[in-house]
N, C-alpha and C positions, 0 to 999 in steps of 0.2 A: 098738653104735650109740650115739652120744653124744646121747641123747634128753633129757638134763637140762641142756643148755648154758644158762648164765645170763648170760654176758658174752662180749664179743669180746676175746681177749687182745691182738690187734693194735691195739686202740683204747686201750691203756693209756697212750699218750703224753698223752692228754687227762686222765689221772687221776694224773699224777705227784705232784701236791701231796697227794692222798689217801694215796698210798703213803708219802711222806715224813712226813706227820703221823702216819700209823699207826705208823711206826718210832719217832718221837719219843715217842708215847704208850705204846709197849711197856714192860713192867715193867723197872725197874732194880734189880739186886741191890745192896742196901745192906749192906755188911759191918760187923759189930759186934764180932767176936771179936778179942781181944788178939793172937791169932796172926797176923792180917792187918790191921794198923791202917792200912789204906789209906783215904784220903779219897775219897769218891764224888763223881763229877761231878754238878752240879746243873743240870738242864735249865730250871729256873725257870719251869715251866709255860708255856713259850713255844710258840705256834702260828705256823707259817710261812704267811703269806698270799700271798706272791709269791716265786718262785724260778725260776731257769733249769735246775733239776734235771731230768735225764732218767734214769729208773731203768734201770740196766744189766741188763736181764732175762736176758741170756745169760751173765752173769758168775757165778762161784761165790758161795756165800752170804756168805763173809767179805768179799769185795770189794764185794758189794752193800751190806753194812752200812757199810763204809768210805765208800762213795759217799754214802749217806744222811747219815752223820754230818758229812762234809765239806760237803754241801749245807746242812745245818742251820747249821753254823758260818758259812758264807758269807752266809747270810740272817739270822743272828741279830742282834738289837738289843743283846744283852748281851755278846757276845764278838766279838773281832776275830781272825781266823785269820792267824797269822804263818807257819806252815809245816805241811805235811802229808806223812806218809810219808817222813820225812827219813832217808836212809841215812847211816850212819856207817862210814867206811872208814879203814883205815890203808894204807900202801903195799903191805902183804902180804895183807890180808884184810878182809872185811866184818864189822864187829863186831855190827851189828844195825840196827834202825830205830826212830826215835821216831815214834809215830803222829801226834800233833798238838802243836803249840805255839800257844797262844792267849794273848790279853791280855784280861783283864776290863775292859770299857769303863768301869765305874764306879770300880773300885779301882786300875786300871792294873797290877794284878798279872799277871805272866807265869806261865803254867801249862803244865806238861807233862801231856798226857792220853794214857792207853793205853785202847784200845777192844777189847771182846770181845763177840761175839754168840753165845750158846751155848744149845743144846737139850739138857737133861739129864733123865734118868729116875732115880727114887729106888729104889736097891737096898739094902735094909737090911743085907744080908749081905756087901756089898762093902767090905771094909776096916774098920779100927777107928775112924777119925775121920769126922765128918760129911761133910767135903768129899769123901772118897773114895766115899761112898755115892751121890753124884750123878754118874751115868755117862752117856756118850753112847749114843744109841739102838743103835749097833752095837758098844758096849763097847770103843771105841778110845781114849777119853780120859775124864778126870774133872775135876770142879771143882778138886780138889786139884792136878792137873797144871797147870792154868791159873794158879792163884794162886801156886804155887811158881815158875813161870816169870816172873810179874810181879815177885815178891819178889826173886829171885836173878839175873835177867837183864835184864828190860825196864826196871825202875826204876833199877837201878845203872848202866845205860848212860849216863844223863844226866851222871854224874860222871866219865866217862872223859875223858882229855886230848884225844882225837880229837873227842869231842863238843863240848867247850868251844871247841876251835879252829874247828870247823865253824860253830857258832853265831856266834862272833865274826866269821867271814868273811862271814856273812849279815847282820851288824849286828843280831842278835837277842839281847836280854838273856838271861842264864842264868835259866831258870825257878826261882822260889823255892818253888814248890808242885808236887807231883805228885798227879794224881788218876786214878782208875780208873772207867771206865764199862763196866758189864757189862749188856747187854741179855739178860735171862735168861728162858728159856721152860722152866719145870719141869713135869714130868709125874709123877704118883704112881700107885701101884697102886689099882685100883678100890675095894678094900676099906678103904682108908685115907682119913680125912677131912683136909682141908687145915688144920682148926683144931688138929690135933695138932702142927703145925710152928710155929716162932717167926714173929712177924709179918713180918719181913723176907723170910723164905722163902715164907710163905703168899701174900704179895702177888705172887709170881712164878709161882705154880702156874696153868697154863693148861689143864690137862686131866688125863687119866689114861692108863694103858697096860694092855693085856691081852695074853695069849698067843693063839696062833692058834686053839686049841681053844675058848677063850672067844669069840673073834670069830665063830666059826661059829654061835654062838647069839645073835648080835646081831639087832636088829629088822629083819625082812625087809621091812617096809613103808616104812622110811626110805630116803632117797637118800644116796649117798656120793660123796665126791671123794677122789682120791689126788694131792695136789699134788707136783710134783717138788721136790727140795731147792731149786732156783732159784726156786720159787714160795712158799717158806715165809714170806717177809717180806711177801707181798702181803696186803691185806685180803681176807677170805674172799669178799666180794662180787665180787672181781676174778677168781675162779677160774672157768675156762671149763666144764670137763666134769664132769657129775654122772651117777652110774650107779645102776642098780638093785642090790639086794643080790647077786643072782646074778652080775651083771657084775663088781662090785667084788671078789667072793670069788675069782674067777679071777685077778685082778690081784694080790691080796694073797697068794694061794697061790704065785704065781711069785716074788714077793719073798722069802717065807719060805724057799722052796727054795734061794734064793741067799744065805741068811744075811743078809738085809736087813730092817730094821724100818721099815716105811713109816708115814708120818704120814697119818692118815685124818680127813676131816671128815664128820660124820654129821648130816644135816639131817632134822628132823621138823617138823611144823607149828608147834611151840612154841619150838624152839630149835635152835642149831647147836652141836655138841660137837667138840672136838679130842681125838684119841686116837692113840697109837702101838700098832701090833700088833707084838709082839716075837717074834723067832725063838728066843730063849734061855729 
């Protein structure tokens, strides 16, 4: 029984600006290592006051992030959106896609932006380099995988002959700068403090993760929510169903049996916490 309902999910159309600004305010991973000398996109602390944005609540997480970023660019006072999700094809194959081409309204510079929205957990035993230690909740991808794809596939696509031809046909100047925007949601083991990480990493830490045995010892008097992946970008205030500990325990157990690591929100009188419960 959903006795802890706090909001009506069907009323979210009236709260789309809250969702959009929540996405804009989400932490950006700023890369500082020489290995990945990417320039990070700068949101310039912009808050959107008006927009025709409708959050695609039934889309997958990546497409939701794309919709949010496109709505931001369309409403921005600092950037003009020239193209989005621009497919590059030859006669025989699809080479890839450029996420966004924008123009800086102040400098007139044309910029190619690649976007990523990632939830990663820190596993100190996974790989030799730091980027490999940040791994997806179900261990299917890593920060290393994403950055290597940007470095060797997504950014080089701009210089392909087919890309240059496509941009010219659209009368878009060839971008002189490439930037990466990573909305990063990092989670660390409960026994590790965020101050043990570099500043750029610590600023993206949103919570911790525990295994199922640890979860069984969680606070029984708290209330809990298990957002679906399609709800991960919503403000917590927009989450509909909250459960008692006994109710959420059954739902978590089912996910763990299926080798799924659910994201859980834990609410006590003083705070709300985010945590993953992992099967591994």
